[in-house]
C-alpha positions in Angstrom: -6.0 32.9 15.6 -4.7 29.3 14.6 -6.4 26.7 12.6 -6.9 23.3 14.3 -8.3 20.1 13.1 -9.0 17.5 16.0 -7.5 14.4 14.7 -10.1 12.2 16.8 -12.8 14.1 14.7 -10.9 13.5 11.4 -10.7 9.6 12.3 -14.4 9.6 12.9 -15.2 11.4 9.4 -12.6 9.8 7.2 -11.5 6.8 9.1 -11.4 3.6 7.0 -9.9 0.0 7.8 -6.9 -0.5 5.5 -4.7 -3.4 4.9 -1.0 -2.2 4.5 1.5 -4.6 2.7 4.9 -3.5 3.6 7.4 -3.1 0.6 9.4 -6.1 -0.2 12.4 -5.0 -2.2 13.4 -6.9 -5.3 16.9 -6.7 -4.3 16.2 -9.0 -1.4 15.3 -12.0 -3.4 15.1 -15.4 -1.7 18.3 -16.9 -1.4 19.0 -20.2 -3.0 21.5 -23.1 -3.3 22.0 -26.1 -5.7 21.5 -29.7 -4.8 22.6 -31.9 -7.4 22.3 -29.3 -10.0 18.9 -28.4 -9.1 18.0 -24.9 -7.6 16.6 -25.2 -4.3 15.2 -21.9 -2.3 16.2 -21.4 1.1 13.3 -21.1 3.4 15.2 -18.9 5.9 13.9 -15.6 4.7 11.3 -14.1 6.9 7.9 -13.4 5.2 6.6 -9.8 5.3 3.2 -10.0 7.1 0.5 -7.3 6.1 -0.8 -5.0 8.9 -4.3 -4.0 9.6 -4.7 -0.2 10.3 -7.6 2.2 10.7 -6.6 5.5 9.4 -8.0 8.6 7.6 -8.3 8.8 4.0 -9.1 11.9 2.4 -11.2 11.6 -0.8 -9.5 13.0 -4.1 -10.9 16.3 -5.3 -10.4 18.4 -8.4 -7.5 20.2 -7.1 -5.3 17.0 -6.9 -3.3 15.6 -9.7 -4.3 12.2 -10.6 -3.5 9.8 -13.6 -6.6 8.4 -15.5 -6.5 5.1 -17.5 -9.3 4.4 -20.0 -10.5 0.9 -20.5 -12.9 -0.9 -22.4 -15.1 -1.5 -19.3 -14.5 1.9 -17.8 -12.1 4.3 -16.4 -9.4 3.8 -13.3 -8.0 6.9 -11.8 -5.1 6.7 -9.5 -4.3 9.7 -7.0 -2.0 10.3 -4.2 -4.2 10.5 -1.0 
């Protein structure tokens, strides 16, 4: 017997609205040129636009590894979802 999780049910249970910002590599810095000794940025580089998505996010549990940082006002935990 195989184990099957219907994706539509998972979207209904765990789906949230997300804004995804594509990675902009630091190696692809905006190009520039000099005019009269003044550095001028070129506006030819396309700007990366964020995408709106509706995807499942499974909450973190005790079995996942996570990094906890303790601050004066509280704690921030980062985990791979």
